[in-house]
C-alpha positions in Angstrom: 76.9 -33.0 -61.8 77.2 -34.0 -58.3 77.3 -30.5 -57.1 74.3 -29.5 -59.2 72.5 -32.6 -57.9 73.4 -31.6 -54.4 72.3 -28.1 -54.9 69.1 -29.3 -56.5 68.6 -31.7 -53.6 69.3 -28.9 -51.1 66.9 -26.6 -53.0 64.2 -29.3 -53.0 64.9 -30.0 -49.3 64.6 -26.2 -48.7 61.4 -26.0 -50.6 60.0 -29.1 -48.8 60.9 -27.6 -45.4 59.3 -24.3 -46.5 56.1 -26.2 -47.5 56.1 -28.1 -44.2 56.7 -24.9 -42.3 53.9 -23.2 -44.3 51.6 -26.1 -43.6 52.4 -26.2 -40.0 51.9 -22.4 -39.9 48.5 -22.8 -41.6 47.6 -25.6 -39.2 48.6 -23.4 -36.3 46.7 -20.4 -37.6 43.6 -22.7 -38.2 43.9 -24.1 -34.7 44.3 -20.6 -33.3 41.2 -19.4 -35.2 39.3 -22.4 -34.0 40.4 -21.8 -30.5 39.4 -18.1 -30.7 36.1 -19.1 -32.2 35.5 -21.6 -29.4 36.6 -19.0 -26.8 34.2 -16.4 -28.3 31.3 -19.0 -28.3 32.2 -19.9 -24.8 32.2 -16.2 -23.7 29.0 -15.6 -25.6 27.3 -18.6 -24.1 28.5 -17.5 -20.6 27.3 -14.0 -21.2 23.9 -15.3 -22.4 23.7 -17.6 -19.3 24.5 -14.6 -17.0 22.0 -12.4 -18.8 19.4 -15.1 -18.5 20.2 -15.5 -14.8 20.0 -11.7 -14.3 16.6 -11.6 -16.1 15.4 -14.5 -14.1 16.5 -12.8 -10.8 14.8 -9.6 -12.0 11.6 -11.4 -12.8 11.7 -13.2 -9.4 12.2 -9.8 -7.7 9.3 -8.3 -9.7 7.1 -11.3 -8.7 8.1 -10.9 -5.1 7.4 -7.1 -5.3 4.0 -7.8 -6.9 3.1 -10.4 -4.2 4.1 -7.9 -1.5 2.2 -5.1 -3.1 -0.9 -7.4 -3.4 -0.6 -8.4 0.2 -0.2 -4.7 1.2 -3.2 -3.7 -0.9 -5.3 -6.5 0.5 -4.3 -5.5 4.1 -5.0 -1.8 3.3 -8.5 -2.7 1.9 -9.2 -4.8 4.9 -8.3 -2.0 7.2 -10.4 0.4 5.2 -13.4 -2.0 5.3 -12.9 -2.3 9.1 -12.7 1.5 9.5 -15.9 1.9 7.4 -17.6 -0.8 9.5 -16.6 0.9 12.7 -17.8 4.3 11.4 -21.1 2.7 10.4 -21.4 1.1 13.9 -20.7 4.5 15.5 -23.2 6.2 13.3 -25.8 3.6 14.2 -25.0 4.1 17.9 -25.4 7.8 17.5 -28.7 7.4 15.7 -29.9 4.9 18.4 -28.9 7.4 21.1 -30.7 10.2 19.3 -33.8 8.1 18.9 -33.6 7.1 22.6 -33.1 10.7 23.6 -36.0 11.8 21.4 -38.2 9.1 22.8 -37.3 10.1 26.4 -37.8 13.7 25.7 -41.2 13.0 24.1 -42.2 10.8 27.0 -41.1 13.5 29.5 -43.0 16.2 27.4 -46.1 14.0 27.4 -45.9 13.5 31.2 -45.4 17.2 31.7 -48.3 17.9 29.4 -50.5 15.4 31.3 -49.5 16.8 34.6 -49.9 20.4 33.4 -53.6 19.6 32.5 -54.2 18.3 36.0 -52.6 21.2 37.9 -54.9 23.8 39.4 -55.0 26.9 37.3 -54.3 30.3 38.9 -57.4 32.4 39.5 -57.7 35.3 37.2 -57.4 38.8 38.7 -55.7 37.6 41.8 -54.1 41.1 42.2 -50.8 39.6 43.0 -51.8 37.4 45.9 -50.5 33.9 46.0 -53.1 31.4 44.7 -55.5 34.3 44.4 -56.1 34.6 48.2 -54.8 37.0 50.7 -52.4 35.6 53.3 -52.8 38.5 55.6 -53.5 42.2 55.5 -50.6 44.5 55.4 -50.8 48.3 55.1 -48.0 50.6 54.3 -48.6 52.6 57.4 -48.1 49.7 59.8 -44.5 49.4 58.8 -42.5 51.1 61.7 -39.2 52.8 61.0 -36.7 52.6 63.9 
């Protein structure tokens, strides 16, 4: 009986060790799964944080680009307004010059017209003499050929 008892004891001991080993294995597997889950969560949260950071940087870049574009557009519009203003000023100067020129020419024309009325008129039928009078008598036969 002793042998059977010992065999039974050994068998029980063997089964107990097997159960302990299985439990330890189960615990190890559970810990491993838990670790893997935590690692996945950590990686996922890290990826999410990186993605959020990238999106934030992208948004900041977009905002900077928008600000620069708005500044550029404002500058361009200001330049265009200045250009139009200068063109209008030049046009006004040209119109003023034309008006002045026209006024001057009208004044000169009126002066000429006034002076033309006061000038003595040439005598009609003057026969080609200056001022209608003879300056001297010249005949074709008095011209001497040498």
